[in-house]
N, C-alpha and C positions, 0 to 999 in steps of 0.2 A: 607465437599466437596460441592462446589457450584453447582447449577443447570446449565445444559448446554442447550442453545437454538440454533436453527438453524440460521446460518448466511444467510442473504437475499442477495444472489449473484446478482439477477436481480436489486435490489434497488441500490447496489453499482455501477453496470454498468450503470444504468440510470442516477445516479448522475454524473458519469464520462462524459457521453455524454452531459448532460446539461451544465457542467461547463468547458469542455475541452479547449475552446477558450476564456473563460471569467473568472471572479473571483467572487465568492460568497462574497457579502459585509459583511457577518457575520464573515468572517475570514480575517486576515491580509495577504497581498501578500508579500511573502518573496523572490520574484524574484531578487531583488536588494541586498539581504542580504545573498547570498550564494545559493539561489535557492528555488523554491516553490514546487518541485516535491514531497517530502515526506509529506509536509503539505497537498497537494492535495490528495495524496494517503490515508492519515489519514482521511480526510474528506469523501472519498469514503468508507473506512472501517466503519466509523461511520454511514454513510447512510445505510449500510448493517447490522449494529449491534445495533444501538441506545443505546449503553452502553459505558460509559467511565470508566476509572480506576483512581481514585484520590489519589492513593498511592503516598506520597511525593517522589520525585526524580525518582523512578523506575516505576511509573504508566504511563498512556497514557490518556492525557486529554488536552483540549483547552478551556480556558475561555476568553483569550485576548492575545495579543502579549507578554505581560509581565507576564501572568499567564497561563503557559502551561508546559507540561512535555517535557524533551529533546526528548523523543520518538515520539512526535507528528510531529516534523520537522527534526529530524536527521536520516539519513539513517541507520547508525550502531545501534543507540538507538532503532529505530523501530524494526529492526531485533531482537535485544536482548529482547525487550518486547514481541514480537509475539511468539518467540520460547521458552521463559521461563515462560510466564504468566500462573498462575494456580489459580487465584483468581477472576478476574472481567474483562469483555470486551473480545474482539476478541483474539484468540490464533491460532497458526499455527505450522506446522512442515516443516522442510527442505524436499524437494522431488526432482523430476526430471521434465524436460519439459513434459515428457509423462504423468505425473499425474496432469498437470495444468487444472484448470477449470475457467470459467468466474468468476470474482471477486477475484481471487488469485493475489498475489503480486510477481513481479520479481524485483530483484535488480542487477544492472550491476556494474562490478568492473574492476580494472586494473590488470596488470600482477603481481603487488606486493600485491594483496589481499586487496586493498583499494576499498571499495564499495562506489559509488558516485551518483547513480541514482536509483529512485524507479518508478516502472511502475505498472499499473493495467491491468490485462488481461480482455479485453472486447469482444473478439470474438475468436473462434477457428474454423478453417475451415478444417475439417477432423481430422485425428489422431493428437493429440497435439505434435508439434515439433517446432523448431525455425522458420521455414518458414510458418507454419500454425497458429501460435499464433499472435494475433493482440492486441496491447496495447494502452493505453491512459495515458497521463501524462501532467505535467506542467513544467515550466522553459523554455524548448524548447517545446512549446505546440504541442501536437499531439493527434489525435483521430483516432483510428483504424489503427495505424501504424504497419506494419509487424515487429516483433521482429528481424528477420534476417536482417533488413535494418540498424540496429544499429551496430556500431563498438565498440567492447568490448573484453576484455581478459577472463573475468569470469562472470558467472551469477549465482545468487541464486534464486531458485524457492521455494516460500513459499505457501503452500496449507493451506488455512484457514479451520480449523477443526470445529469451532463453536464459541459460545459466552457464557462466564461464566456470570451468574447473581447472 
């Protein structure tokens, strides 16, 4: 069993703040290739974990636009990685809005169960719920945007539990 380290929530949120309206030149901008939201969220998660998972196909890593895992940039793939990872890098569990913390991930979906957008929780004002959770994301760049200001049919709330090393 791998060792578990603490996920650095403040580092993830600080990264989100720094790059919310800009692009880190160390990463490709996928905005014109389907969206940059999950790429940006992966960067934030990496800032809070400092560990990648180089398992072929099912891992979570970025070396270049051509050498990256599907989970680094794909909404569904990131969800699958975070909720099933048991070997290396960040891992999460499905939860509710009430259990969200800074540095956690929210994914928005439509009425057919297709999830299309990833967000990072960067502020919670009071008890966590949709109108007190503030998020940061790319594609449609946002910093400290109230979750309740989005239009969506479904939301998945992913609480980061830690980092396997």
